[in-house]
Structures are given as C-alpha cells and as structure tokens.
C-alpha positions in Angstrom: 0.1 0.0 0.1 1.4 3.4 -0.8 1.4 6.0 2.1 -0.1 9.2 0.1 0.6 11.9 3.0 3.7 11.9 5.1 3.8 12.7 8.3 5.3 15.8 9.7 6.0 19.3 8.0 5.8 17.4 4.7 2.2 15.9 5.4 1.2 19.5 6.2 2.7 20.9 2.8 1.3 18.5 1.0 -2.3 18.9 2.5 -1.7 22.6 2.0 -0.5 22.2 -1.6 -3.9 19.9 -2.6 -6.1 22.3 -1.3 -4.6 25.3 -3.2 -4.5 23.6 -6.3 -7.9 22.1 -6.1 -9.5 26.0 -5.4 -7.3 26.6 -8.1 -8.7 24.2 -10.5 -12.5 25.4 -9.3 -11.6 28.7 -10.3 -10.0 27.7 -13.8 -13.2 25.5 -14.4 -15.4 28.3 -13.4 -13.6 30.6 -16.2 -13.6 27.9 -18.5 -17.7 27.5 -18.3 -18.4 31.2 -18.1 -15.5 32.5 -20.0 -17.4 35.4 -22.2 -14.9 35.0 -25.2 -13.1 31.9 -26.9 -9.5 33.1 -25.6 -10.9 33.2 -22.2 -11.9 29.7 -22.1 -8.7 29.0 -24.0 -6.7 30.5 -20.9 -8.8 28.6 -18.6 -8.0 25.4 -20.3 -4.4 26.4 -20.3 -4.1 27.2 -16.6 -6.1 23.7 -15.8 -3.5 21.7 -17.7 -0.8 23.4 -16.0 -2.6 23.1 -12.5 -2.8 19.3 -13.2 0.8 19.1 -14.3 2.0 20.7 -10.8 -0.7 18.2 -9.4 0.8 15.4 -10.8 4.5 16.2 -9.8 3.0 17.1 -6.1 1.6 13.4 -6.2 4.9 11.9 -7.5 6.8 13.7 -4.7 4.5 12.1 -2.2 4.4 8.8 -3.6 8.0 8.4 -4.9 6.9 6.8 -8.2 8.4 8.2 -11.4 5.5 7.2 -13.6 3.9 10.2 -12.3 6.6 12.6 -13.5 6.4 10.9 -16.9 2.5 11.5 -17.4 3.1 15.2 -16.3 5.5 15.7 -18.6 3.3 13.8 -21.5 0.4 16.5 -20.2 2.5 19.5 -20.1 3.9 18.6 -24.2 0.1 18.0 -25.2 -1.4 21.0 -23.5 1.5 23.2 -25.2 0.3 21.9 -28.7 -3.3 22.6 -28.0 -2.7 26.0 -26.8 -1.0 26.8 -30.0 -3.7 25.2 -32.2 -6.3 27.2 -30.2 -4.2 30.2 -30.7 -4.1 29.7 -34.5 -7.9 28.5 -34.2 -8.4 32.3 -32.7 -6.3 34.3 -34.8 -8.2 32.5 -37.9 -11.4 33.1 -36.8 -10.4 37.1 -35.7 -8.9 37.3 -39.3 -12.2 36.2 -40.8 -14.4 38.6 -38.7 -12.4 41.6 -39.8 
C-alpha cells in the first residue's frame, strides 16, 4: 500500500498544496464554463492543464513513483500543442471577422 501523505511538515505542506491546487482548479473551471470569449476559455483550459501538471508532480513527490513525472511531462507537451492550435484557431476566426 502506498502512504500518500507523510506525517510532519511534509504532510502539512502536501495538504496545503492540494487544497490550493483544488481551489485554483475550481476557479479555472468556473472561467472555462462562463468565459465570455473563446480566448478566455482557452486561457482557462491552459491554466487547468498547468495546474494538473503541478498536481501530478506533487503526487509524484508524495508517492515516490516516477511514472507520475512522465505522465506530467506528456500532459505538459500535449497541453502546449493544444494551446498553440487554439491560438491559431482564434487568429483565423479573428481575421475572418475583420
């Protein structure tokens, strides 16, 4: 069995980090759902992917399993490509409107 939250200062820091990450994810999800423009939604999606990468790295630190770091790296690369693709889409739709 994996001991997810160590005791002592590292355990308190892990709980604090998890609470802060969950609060930030909820705020970004709210912006994703209620963003008035497509650009707001893309920024919120990019923020959520970055927060998920950080969450995976915190989880990797707690569990000691390297697989989470590789998943975080893959997610970061895919999120970057998705952000570039969305930026191109926004640019094309903005040029078409003018």
